[in-house]
N, C-alpha and C positions, 0 to 999 in steps of 0.2 A: 385400282379399283378391283381386279380380279380377286386380291386377297380380302378385301373388305367384302365383296359379295360371298366369297367362300367362306368367311368367318361370321358372317351375319352382323357385320358393322353396321350401325345405323347412323344418319346424320347427326342425331342430338346426343350420341355417346360422348362426344368431347366437349359438351357444354356444361358450364359450371365446375365445380370442384368433383374430384373423385369420390365415390361413395364410401370409400374406407381406404385404409393404409394396410398393406400387406407386408408383415414382417417375415423376411425370408432367412435370416440368419442373425445370431447374436453371440457375445460371449457373456462371461459372468458379469462383466461391468454394465453391458446392455440389459441383461436379465434384471438386474437390481434397479437399473434406470426405469425400465419398463414397469416393474412392480410398483415403483413409487409414483410414476407420473402418468401411467395409462389413463387413469381417470380423468385428468386434466386435458386430454387430447380433445380436440373440436371434432375430429373424424373417428369412428370407430376403428380399433387396430385389430386385425385379423391375425390370430396365431393358430387357428384350426379352419382349415377350408369349409368344413360342413357350417360353420357359424354365419357364413354369407347368406345362407337361406333365411336367417333371422332379420337381415338388413333390408329386405324388400326385393322387388322384382328387378329395380335397376341395378342394383349391386350384384344380384344373381346373375344378369345378363352379362355385365362387364367381366365377372369372374369367368363366366363361360366362354366369352371371347378370348380372353388369355389362356384359358385351359385348350381350347381348340388350336389357338396358334401353337402352343406348345407341343400338342400332338402332332399336327402338321409338320413341325420341325423334327420330330421322332421319326416321322415317315421316312426321311431321308437316311436315317442311321440304320444300315443294312444289318450290322451285327446285333444291335439291342434295341431296334424299334419296339418290339413286343415287351421290353422291360419298361421303357419309359413312358408308355402309352397311359393316360389318365393319372399320371403322377401327380398333377397339381391338385388333384381332389383327395390324394391319398397321403401326402407329406406335409409336415408341418415345418416350422423353422428349424434350421440346422445350429446346433450349439458348437461353437468353436472355441477352442482354447485359447486362454489368455497366454500372451507371451511376455 
């Protein structure tokens, strides 16, 4: 309950479907698949954090809660906490190499 209070989680945040799909990483195969099928997705696929602002207030709130949780996690990282703060708003999906 303390984390929910600290992060601003509301009772209705878990109701229904999530407002978006957030892409965290992909390889070349995933990139090709996404390019071909993204338009068929029932939910918008976020590849840039700033695009969440175009999805409405619920989506922005959900993203902000996740970003705040990430920042809270960063606070315990003594050596690199200043490096990872606000990272969710700044970084896009990672491109990993095919093996």
